[in-house]
N, C-alpha and C positions, 0 to 999 in steps of 0.2 A: 337301904338294900341295893346292893350293885350288880348290874347286868354285864360287867365287863367279860366276865368268864364262868364257866359252869364249874362245880367244885368235883372231885373225885367224890361219888355217890358214897362210897366207903368211909371217907373220911366223915360225912355227916350221919354213918350209921345206917346207911341203906345196904341193901342185898342186890349187887348189881346185875344178876342174872333174873330175879324177880322183876327187877325195875326194868329191864329191856324185855320182858313179857307183855308189860302194860304198854310199851311201846309198839310191839309188836301186834297186839289188837288193833291199836290205832292205824297202822300200815294196812293190816289187812281188809279194814273195814273200806278203806279208800276214802275219796273225798278230802277237803278243805280243811284243816284242822291246826291248831295249836294247842301246846300241852306246857304248862309251867308249874314246877313243884319246887318248894322252897322250905327249907329245914333251919330253923333258928338263925333266920337272916340269911342263910348261905344257899345260892341257886344248884340243885342238883340236877332238875331239868329244864332244859328251854330250848323246847323243839319246835318248828314248824312243818306243815305237811302241805305241801301244795302251794305254797303261798310264802310269801315273804314275813319276816317276824314282826313288821310294823302295820299288815293288813289289819283291818279293823272290823270286827265281827259285831252283829247287832244281838245283844245280850238277851232279847226276851225278857222273862220274869228274873234272870239273874242278876235284873236290874235294881228291883226292888230295895235289896241292903243300902244302896247308897241313899235312897231317900228315908230309910228306916234311921240311918246314923245321923242324917240332919235333923229328924224330928227328936232324937235322944239329946243330940247336942244342944237343942233350945230347951228342952227339958233341964238340963246341967245349969242353963243360963239363968235359969225361972221365967223365963218367957212364954212357957207351955207347960200345961199339965196334963198328964197321960187321961186322968179322970175325969176331966172337963169335958163336957158337949162339944161336939165339931160347931155346933150350932152357936158357942159361946164366941167364936172367932169368927163364924160363917152363918149370920143369921138368917140367911136365903137357904141355908141347906137344909132347916127344920122343917120345912114343907113336907105333906105326905106322911106323917107318922116316924119322922126320923129325929125329931128333938131330941131324944134320950141317947141317941149315938155316942157312945165317948171315942176319943182319940184312942184309948187303949184297945175297945174293940174292934175299930179298922185295924190297926196294927194285927191283931189276932185273928185277924179274917172273921170275925164274928159280928159284924156290924149288921149283916142282913141284906146290905147292898153288894150283892156279887157282881151285877152290873146295873147299867142304868137303861131300861128297856131292852131290846133284844142286844145278843152278844153282836151280831153282824152290823147293825145300827152303831154301837158302841164302838166298832172296829172302824167304821167309816166317819165318824167323827172325831175319832182321836188324833187328827192333826189341825185340828182347829180348837186353841184351849177353851176360847170362849163358849163355843157350840158343845163341847164334852162339860163343861161346868154346868152349862143351864140344863143339861139332862140328868145330870145328877140331882140338881136342884129341885127337878119336877120328879123324878123317880121315886118308886114307892119301894120299901124294902122285900126283896123276893122272899126271905125267910124270916123268921122271928129273930128279934134282936138276942143275940147271945149264941144263936146257933153257928156252929161251925160250917162256913160254906167260904169256899176259897173265892178271891175278888182279883180276877185276872189284871183289869184296866182301871175299874172304878177306885180301887185303893189308891192308885197312883195319883189321880187327879183330886180325890178327897185331901189325902195329907198334902199333897203339892199345894193346894189351894189354901190350906190350912197354914202352912209353912209362909206362902206369899202374902197372907193379911197379919201374921204374927211379926213377919221380918221387913213388910215393905218391899223385899225384894221376890223378883220373879225366881222361881224353884230351878231353872236351869243356872242359872247365874249365882245362887245361892249354895248349890253343889259346887260349883267352881271354887267360889272362895274359900269355903269351910270344911271341902273334903279333898279335891283335888290339887287345888294350890298347896296346901300342908303336905300332902302327900309327895308333892313333887313329880307328879306324874304328866307326861305330855303327850298321851295319846288316848285320852278318855274322854269322851263328848256325849253331854244330854244334848241330842241334836247334834247331828253331823254337820260341820262347816262345809258351804258348798264347794270351796276350793280343794276339800280332801275327799271328793267323791270317788275319783280314781283308785282310791285304797281301800272301799269298801268291798266286802264280800257276801256276794250274793248267795241268798238261801236255795237251796235246792229241795222241794217238799215233793213228799209222795203222796199216795192215797185219794181218797175223793176229793177232798179239798185242798189238795197241792195246788192245782192251778190258781184257786182263790187266793190262797196265801203266800204263793209266788207274786202274783199280780198286783197284793197289797206291800208284803214287806218289803219286795226289791223295785218298788218304787222311790223315785227321789223324795217326794213330798213327805213319805214315811220316815225315811230316814232323816230328813233333816227336821223333822218336827220334835218339839219337845213332850215326850209321851214316858211320864216320870216312872210309870210301874214295868217298862218294857223297852225304853229306846235310847240305852246307853250303848254307844259305840266304842268298842275298845279292843286291847291285845290281850292275850293270857299274862303276859309281864305285867301289865298295869292292875288286872284283877287280882293276880296272888299279891303284887303290893298292897292293895287293900285290905285283905285279910292278913297280911304281915304285920301291918301297921296297927290293926285291931289287936292281935295279939300282945303285941308291944305296948299297948295302951296311949297309943300316939294319935288316935282320933278321938276317943271316949274314953274317960276315966273308968278305972276297972270296976267300980260300984255301978257306973251307969250301964256299963256292958251288961254286968251280972243281971241289971233289971231288964234288959234287952233278951238277954238269955233265957229269963225264967218260962218253963214249959207251960202252955196255955193249954195243950192239947195233947193227950197221951193216948193214942191208940182208938182215936175217936174217928170214925171214917168219915170224911169230907165228901159230901155228894157233888161238887163241882170238881174237884181234882180227882175223883173217884178212885181214892187211896187213903189210908190211915195215916195221914202225914202229922208228923209232931212239928206242932207250929209254936212259936214262943212270940216276940213282940218284933215282928218285922223280920224274922230269920225262920227258916227251917231248921230244923235239929236231926243229928244223926242218932246212931243207936239202933236198936231191933224193932221191927213192927211186928204189930201183933195180928195181922192177916196172913193165913197161908198163901205163900207165891208172893207177898208183897215184898218190895225192894227200895231202897232209898238212891238216889243219883249220888250221895255222901256214900255210899258202900255198904254192903251188911256187916262189914269189917269196923264200920267208924264207931268212934265211942259216942255214948249218950251226950257226952257235952261238945261234940261237934256241931258247928253251925255254919250255915250258908244258904245258897238258894238256887235252885234248879231252874232254868228257862227252856219250856217246852221241850225238854229231853235233847235239847241242841246243846245248850252252852251252861255250864255249871262252874261254881266258886264257892270254896268252902275254906274254912280253919279246923285243925284238930288241937285243940288245947294241950290233949294229954300226949299227942306224940311231937308237938310242936311245929306243925305242917302248916303250909299255906298252901293251896291248891288251884289251879285254873284249868279247865279243859273246856276249849271254844271248838265247835264243829260249823257246818254250812248244811246239816241234813235234819229235816224236820218231817212229821207226817206221818211217823210209825209208832205210836207210844210207846207200845211195850218192848218191841225188840230194841228200840232207841234207848230205853231206861234200862235195860238188862245190860246193853252196851256198856253206858256210862258206868253203872257199880261195877262191871267187871274190871274196867280200867282202874276204878279208885279203889277197889280191892286189891288188885296187884299191886298198887304203888304203898296200899298200908300195910299189906304181908312184906313189901320189900322193906319197910321201916320197924319192922315188929323182930 
């Protein structure tokens, strides 16, 4: 996928006026943002708003698919099996009722370990790998194993430690070798290098937790840490390239991607996410939601086969196989869950409507 120029949207089957409406929503909202839309490997939109094209956004949970891809790659190679217990690779994990939790249940957010201890404590520990891992070893499941309950941070440390023990390679290095280098991207990092600090985009957080969120996420130690479930720093171009590669079968074999995208939750209310998320095995899925007023950041017009991940209603990336679209929309605003989610859904829907 080349970014030397943007093609005429009409040549890629887009309605230019409807596409302009999506851009208008971003401009009207203000703030710092990037939008990249690709169809059939051709860049249709590549826009930056209030920042440079190589400004680096913190993805929050839109980081999770990078880790899921690594896990499914290890399955492809025969070094990992989804229905094995996590403790088969990491014996210390078995403490306090966690022996039966499988790798597949972690990917599906059905491990019961939605967080290790208090969420605030988990956030404070996330920049110290050994400390975060010890907290998980000592944690008890907060929900019965098999219950749909989103795991914002523990998800990444559990799977990241499994990857490290399977491969002998730290998760940040493994992501670089098996995902980023094959992609050929130059602006994606799990742990921001110190010399790139001047390219990071600070978060603007609102609401009662706004000062706390800003104090944590805008801290240099946070951005430079290896936080697999939330800590990817990247551009919209690079994130769209990830989803385009998945559509093309370049990171996972088609049969492996099909396994990764098997729905594991159809309309079940997730008490942690506070929404009826359609989960698969490492991704969120598109399509309709089964609660009145519930929407997806992938868009209400998204295909049920669309897949991607929202990051705190701040950043999102996804692919729609039916429309052959890879999409990334990154912003610097967080803290107003419903208005922010509705905004992301509206932008996605304008792009999807333009493609139909």
